[in-house]
N, C-alpha and C positions, 0 to 999 in steps of 0.2 A: 504493499500500500504506500501510496507516494502522495504528497501535496505539493502542488505548484502554487508559489506565491509571488506576489509583488509587494515588497515591504511587509506589513502585517496582513494584508488581504489574501485570502485563498482565492485562487483564480480556478483551480481545478483539483479534483482528487481522482487518483488512478488506482484501480484495484486490478492488479495483473491476475492472469487466469490461475496461476499456482498459489494464490492467497488461501490460507486455511487458518482457523482458529476455532476453538470450541466456544459454545455459547452465543452471544449476540454482540455485535459491535456496531455503533453508530458513527460513521466517519464524519458526519455534518455537524455542525454547531446547531443548537436547538433553534435559533433565529432564521435559519436558512428556509426559504419557502419551497424548497425541494429537499427532501430527506433521503439519505442513503445509508442503508446498513447491511450487514452480512450476518447470516445465522447459519449455524451448524448445529443440528439437534439430534440426538441418538434416535435409534428405532424405537417406536411407540410412544415417543414425546408427543404430548397433546397440546396444541394450541386451541383453547376454547372458542367455540363459534362467536361471532360477535358481528355487529354492525357498527358503522362510523356515524356519529352523531353530526348533525349540521352545525358547522362552526364557521361563522363569517371570517375570512382572511382577506388581507389586503396585499396583493403581489404587484411589485413594481418593476422588477426585472425577470426576465426568462432565464430559468436554469434548466439546463438538459442533461439528460443522462443518455449515453450512447453504449450500445452493447455491440461489440465487434463479433458478428456472426461467422465471417470468413474473411480471409485475405489479410492485407497489411495495409495500414495508413499512418502517414506522418501528421502528426498535430503540431502546428505552429502557435505559440502562445505569445500574446500581446497584452500590455498593461492597457489601463482604462484611456491612456493618451495615444493609444495604438502604436507604441514603441515595441519593436519586437524583442523578446527575451530569449526564447529558446525553444527547441523542438523536441519531440519524443515520438518514437514509433511504437504504435499499438497492433497487436496481432489478435487472431480469432481467439476468442474466450475472455480478452480483457474488456474492462468496463471503465468508463470515465465520466464524471459529473463535470460539466462546465458551468462554473457560478458566476465569475465576474471577469473582467477584462474582455480582450477580443481572442479569437481563435480563427485559424484557417486549417484547410486539410489538403493533403496530397495523397491520393491513392497509389500505393506503391505495387499494388496486385489488384486483380478483380476483387471487389470487396463488397461484403453485405453488411449493413449496419442497421440496427434497430435503435430507433430514437424515442425517448419519453420525456415529454416537458409539459408544463402547465398550460392550460387553456383558459379561455377559449382562444382560438388562433386569431392573431392581429394582424396577420399578412405582413406586408412590407413595413408597416408601422413598428414592427417588432425589432428591426436591426438596421443598422447603418453600415453599408459596406465601404471597404477601403482596399487600397492596392496591397497585394501580397509582396512578401520579400522576394528577392532575387535568389536563385539556387545557390549562388556563391556566398551568401550571407548565412545559410543555414548552420545552426550550431546544435548538433545532436547531443542530448543527455541520455546516459544509459540509466 
């Protein structure tokens, strides 16, 4: 599990496919409008049936979770001012939560991604696009 930060701000949380831990672990701070956790429970463990109560929430920024189903993708991270920070490669089975800052993607192989984010969908009002870095500027982090 890895946090990508700009100063004190969490830009992204990456859970690699080989992450394992007993019990439950929430990776996100409680104030995030998108929560991300990992659960490992033994056989016959029971989670009681439940419904979720209506709770009004206010969401100002879209946070998205991507599940890399197949392939390989490079994620380029930017701070809130659109300054390039670094890049990381994700592979099939990896999961990433994109919380703050900017991000861009380059598919390094044919890739399938499942995306989960808050709704309702706001269309083009949801994002501001900007120019990607040149390939010569890529700084890969392991």
